[in-house]
C-alpha positions as CSV (number, residue, x, y, z in Angstrom):
1,M,-13.9,-7.4,-25.1
2,L,-12.1,-10.7,-24.9
3,L,-13.8,-13.4,-22.8
4,Q,-16.5,-11.0,-21.6
5,E,-18.7,-13.6,-19.9
6,L,-15.9,-15.1,-17.9
7,R,-14.6,-11.7,-16.9
8,E,-18.1,-10.7,-15.8
9,Q,-18.2,-13.8,-13.6
10,V,-14.8,-13.1,-12.1
11,S,-16.0,-9.5,-11.3
12,K,-19.3,-10.8,-9.9
13,Y,-17.8,-13.4,-7.6
14,G,-15.2,-11.0,-6.3
15,K,-18.0,-8.8,-5.1
16,C,-19.8,-11.8,-3.6
17,M,-16.6,-12.8,-1.8
18,L,-16.4,-9.4,-0.2
19,Q,-20.1,-9.1,0.6
20,E,-20.1,-12.6,2.3
21,G,-17.1,-11.5,4.5
22,L,-14.7,-14.0,3.0
23,T,-12.1,-11.2,2.5
24,R,-11.6,-7.5,3.0
25,G,-10.8,-4.7,0.5
26,T,-8.3,-6.1,-1.9
27,G,-7.3,-9.4,-0.1
28,G,-7.0,-12.6,-2.1
29,Y,-7.8,-13.2,-5.7
30,I,-10.2,-15.0,-8.1
31,S,-9.1,-16.4,-11.4
32,A,-10.8,-18.6,-14.0
33,R,-9.4,-20.4,-17.0
34,D,-11.2,-20.6,-20.4
35,P,-11.0,-24.2,-21.4
36,E,-11.0,-23.5,-25.1
37,S,-8.3,-20.8,-25.3
38,G,-6.4,-21.6,-22.1
39,L,-6.5,-17.9,-21.3
40,I,-6.9,-16.9,-17.6
41,C,-9.1,-14.2,-16.3
42,S,-8.0,-12.8,-12.9
43,T,-8.8,-10.0,-10.5
44,P,-6.3,-7.2,-10.7
45,S,-3.9,-6.8,-7.8
46,S,-4.6,-4.0,-5.2
47,M,-8.1,-3.1,-6.5
48,D,-11.1,-3.2,-4.3
49,Y,-13.5,-6.0,-5.4
50,M,-16.5,-3.6,-5.3
51,M,-14.8,-1.4,-7.9
52,I,-13.8,-4.2,-10.3
53,E,-15.8,-4.3,-13.5
54,A,-15.4,-6.9,-16.3
55,E,-13.1,-4.6,-18.3
56,D,-10.7,-4.4,-15.3
57,V,-10.3,-8.2,-15.1
58,I,-7.0,-9.2,-16.5
59,V,-6.8,-11.7,-19.3
60,S,-3.4,-13.4,-19.5
61,D,-1.8,-16.5,-20.9
62,V,-0.6,-19.3,-18.7
63,D,2.8,-17.7,-18.5
64,G,1.4,-14.4,-17.1
65,N,1.7,-12.4,-20.3
66,I,-1.2,-9.9,-20.2
67,V,-3.4,-10.1,-23.3
68,E,-6.1,-7.6,-22.1
69,G,-7.2,-5.7,-19.0
70,K,-6.0,-3.0,-16.6
71,G,-3.6,-3.2,-13.7
72,K,-1.3,-6.0,-12.8
73,V,-1.7,-9.7,-11.9
74,S,-1.6,-11.0,-8.4
75,S,1.7,-11.3,-6.5
76,E,0.8,-14.9,-6.2
77,W,0.5,-15.4,-10.0
78,N,3.2,-18.1,-9.9
79,V,1.0,-20.3,-7.6
80,Q,-1.9,-19.9,-10.0
81,R,0.2,-20.6,-13.0
82,D,1.7,-23.8,-11.5
83,I,-1.8,-25.1,-10.5
84,Y,-3.3,-24.4,-14.0
85,K,-0.3,-25.9,-15.7
86,S,-0.3,-29.1,-13.7
87,R,-4.1,-29.7,-13.5
88,D,-6.2,-29.6,-16.6
89,D,-9.3,-30.3,-14.6
90,I,-9.1,-27.0,-12.6
91,H,-10.8,-24.1,-14.2
92,A,-11.0,-21.6,-11.3
93,L,-9.1,-20.6,-8.2
94,V,-10.3,-18.5,-5.2
95,H,-7.9,-17.3,-2.5
96,T,-9.3,-15.4,0.5
97,H,-7.9,-13.6,3.5
C-alpha cells in the first residue's frame, strides 16, 4: 500500500476528530502531504470517520488525480489543492464542522 504510515495517521486523526466532538459523521476532511513525493492523502468524501481505514484513504497528486484508494475526494478539493500548491511549508489540513 502506497504511503501506508501517512494513510494510517489520516485515518487515526479522523477518528480522533470525531471522538473529540470536533465534527459529526462525515463532516469536514483531513489531508496530509508527503514532502518527498508531493502526494496527498485525504479522507474520502461521505464516509464516516469511524469506518475509515488506511486503505480507504485516498492518495492523489496535487491536481486531484487519484493514485490509490477508495471513494472520491472532498468537494472542497480545490481549496486543499490551492493551499498545497501555494505553501510548501504546509503538510496537513484539517477542516471540521
